[in-house]
C-alpha positions as CSV (number, residue, x, y, z in Angstrom):
1,M,-4.0,0.6,11.5
2,A,-0.5,2.0,10.8
3,N,0.8,2.9,7.4
4,L,4.1,1.0,7.2
5,A,5.4,3.0,4.3
6,D,5.0,6.2,6.3
7,E,6.4,4.5,9.4
8,Y,9.5,3.2,7.7
9,G,10.0,6.0,5.2
10,T,9.8,3.8,2.1
11,D,8.1,4.1,-1.3
12,V,6.1,0.9,-0.7
13,E,5.9,-1.7,2.0
14,I,4.7,-5.1,0.7
15,Y,3.7,-7.8,3.2
16,V,1.4,-10.7,3.9
17,K,-1.0,-9.9,6.7
18,T,-0.8,-12.2,9.7
19,L,-3.0,-15.3,9.5
20,T,-4.0,-14.6,5.9
21,T,-2.8,-15.2,2.4
22,T,-3.6,-11.7,1.3
23,L,-0.8,-9.5,-0.1
24,H,-0.8,-5.9,1.1
25,A,1.2,-3.0,-0.2
26,D,1.2,0.3,1.8
27,T,2.2,3.5,0.0
28,P,3.2,6.7,1.8
29,T,0.7,9.5,2.4
30,G,0.7,11.7,-0.7
31,A,2.4,9.2,-3.0
32,P,2.5,10.2,-6.6
33,A,-0.1,8.9,-9.1
34,Q,2.6,7.1,-11.0
35,L,3.3,4.8,-8.1
36,H,-0.4,3.9,-7.7
37,D,-0.6,3.3,-11.5
38,L,2.4,1.0,-11.3
39,L,0.9,-1.1,-8.5
40,E,-2.4,-1.4,-10.4
41,Q,-0.4,-2.5,-13.6
42,L,1.1,-5.2,-11.4
43,G,-2.4,-6.5,-10.7
44,L,-3.0,-5.1,-7.3
45,E,-6.4,-3.5,-6.4
46,R,-6.6,-0.1,-4.6
47,H,-8.3,0.1,-1.3
48,E,-8.2,3.3,0.8
49,Y,-8.2,3.3,4.6
50,P,-8.6,6.1,7.1
51,T,-4.8,6.8,7.3
52,G,-5.2,8.4,3.8
53,A,-2.7,6.3,2.0
54,P,-4.0,3.6,-0.4
55,L,-3.5,0.0,0.4
56,Y,-3.3,-2.5,-2.5
57,I,-4.6,-6.0,-2.2
């Protein structure tokens, strides 16, 4: 699984995964805690995957 935020060099990559209605938001590896807090305040849940960068759903 690729981390799109790392791949594109962005702060957050938000997308709907193919064939689902689930919203995903990739953050770059080593993203600051403030970014994670902001995404949680927006109602997204944190899930971590092996790439090391959290994915919010």
